[in-house]
C-alpha positions in Angstrom: -28.5 -202.7 177.9 -27.8 -200.0 180.5 -24.3 -200.0 179.1 -25.6 -199.0 175.4 -27.9 -196.4 177.2 -25.5 -194.9 179.3 -23.0 -194.6 176.4 -25.3 -193.2 174.2 -26.6 -190.5 177.1 -22.9 -189.7 177.5 -22.3 -189.5 173.3 -24.9 -186.9 173.4 -22.9 -184.3 175.3 -20.3 -184.6 172.7 -22.5 -184.3 169.6 -21.7 -187.4 168.2 -25.1 -187.8 167.1 -25.2 -191.1 164.7 -23.0 -193.1 167.4 -25.8 -191.9 170.4 -28.4 -192.8 168.5 -27.3 -196.2 167.2 -26.3 -196.8 171.0 -29.6 -195.9 172.3 -31.6 -198.1 169.1 -29.4 -200.8 169.9 -30.6 -200.7 174.2 -34.1 -200.0 172.7 -34.1 -203.4 170.7 -32.7 -205.1 173.5 -35.2 -204.4 175.8 -38.4 -203.0 173.8 -40.5 -202.7 177.0 -38.2 -200.5 178.5 -39.6 -196.9 179.5 -36.1 -195.8 180.5 -34.5 -196.7 177.0 -36.9 -195.1 175.1 -36.6 -191.7 177.4 -32.9 -192.1 176.8 -33.4 -192.3 173.0 -35.9 -189.3 173.1 -33.9 -187.3 174.9 -30.5 -187.9 172.5 -33.0 -186.7 169.4 -34.5 -183.7 171.8 -30.8 -182.6 172.5 -30.1 -182.4 168.9 -33.0 -180.5 167.8 -35.1 -183.2 166.7 -38.2 -182.3 168.8 -40.8 -184.1 166.5 -39.2 -187.3 166.6 -38.4 -187.1 170.3 -42.0 -186.9 170.8 -42.6 -190.4 169.5 -40.2 -191.6 172.1 -41.5 -189.6 175.2 -44.7 -191.0 174.0 -43.4 -194.6 174.5 -41.9 -193.8 177.6 -44.7 -192.8 179.3 -47.5 -195.3 177.8 -44.7 -198.1 179.1 -45.0 -196.3 182.7 -42.5 -193.7 182.9 -43.6 -190.9 185.1 -40.6 -189.9 186.8 -36.9 -188.4 185.4 -38.9 -184.9 184.1 -40.5 -186.9 181.1 -43.5 -184.6 181.4 -41.4 -182.0 181.2 -39.2 -182.8 178.6 -42.2 -183.7 176.6 -43.9 -180.6 177.1 -41.2 -178.7 175.9 -40.7 -180.6 172.5 -44.7 -180.0 172.1 -43.9 -176.5 172.9 -41.1 -176.2 170.2 -43.2 -177.9 167.6 -46.4 -175.7 168.2 -48.2 -178.1 169.8 -49.3 -175.5 172.8 -52.4 -177.2 174.1 -50.2 -180.8 174.6 -47.4 -178.7 176.0 -49.5 -177.1 178.8 -50.7 -180.4 179.7 -47.8 -181.9 180.2 -46.0 -179.1 182.4 -48.9 -179.2 184.5 -48.8 -183.1 185.0 -45.2 -182.7 185.6 -45.7 -179.5 188.0 -48.3 -182.1 189.9 -45.9 -184.7 190.2 -43.2 -182.3 191.4 -44.2 -179.2 192.4 -40.8 -177.6 193.0 -39.6 -178.6 189.5 -38.3 -175.3 188.3 -38.0 -176.5 184.7 -41.4 -177.5 184.6 -42.8 -174.1 185.9 -40.6 -172.1 183.6 -41.7 -173.8 180.6 -45.3 -173.9 182.0 -45.2 -170.1 182.2 -43.4 -169.8 178.6 -46.1 -171.9 177.0 -48.9 -169.9 178.7 -47.6 -166.7 177.7 -47.2 -167.8 174.3 -50.9 -169.2 174.3 -52.1 -165.7 175.7 -50.3 -163.9 172.8 -50.9 -166.2 170.0 -54.4 -166.9 170.4 -57.4 -164.3 169.4 -58.9 -162.9 172.3 -62.9 -163.4 172.6 -64.9 -160.0 172.5 -66.5 -159.6 175.8 
């Protein structure tokens, strides 16, 4: 199973979307309870701009117990890109709690927080 996942992750860098997706799907089918396989599939989709689709697999990876590899940061950014800012903030905060020095999570948290402040109406004081 690792071979298919590693190959899929390598192929995503070369923009062979169909081959990367096929390899990751094979990895998921060979090990359907693998959080790593779901995470790899989500990353392929994320890296090809399919943010809504990637959320399904990030959610599965988290449900299967994955809390490392920056899963909350990647899911946070996918949520931000599809406009679900509340979920984005929640995941970025989880990632920062798990890895306080994670610059990616801190940056995305700042971007998400800034976007929330500028897009939500202010309450009268």
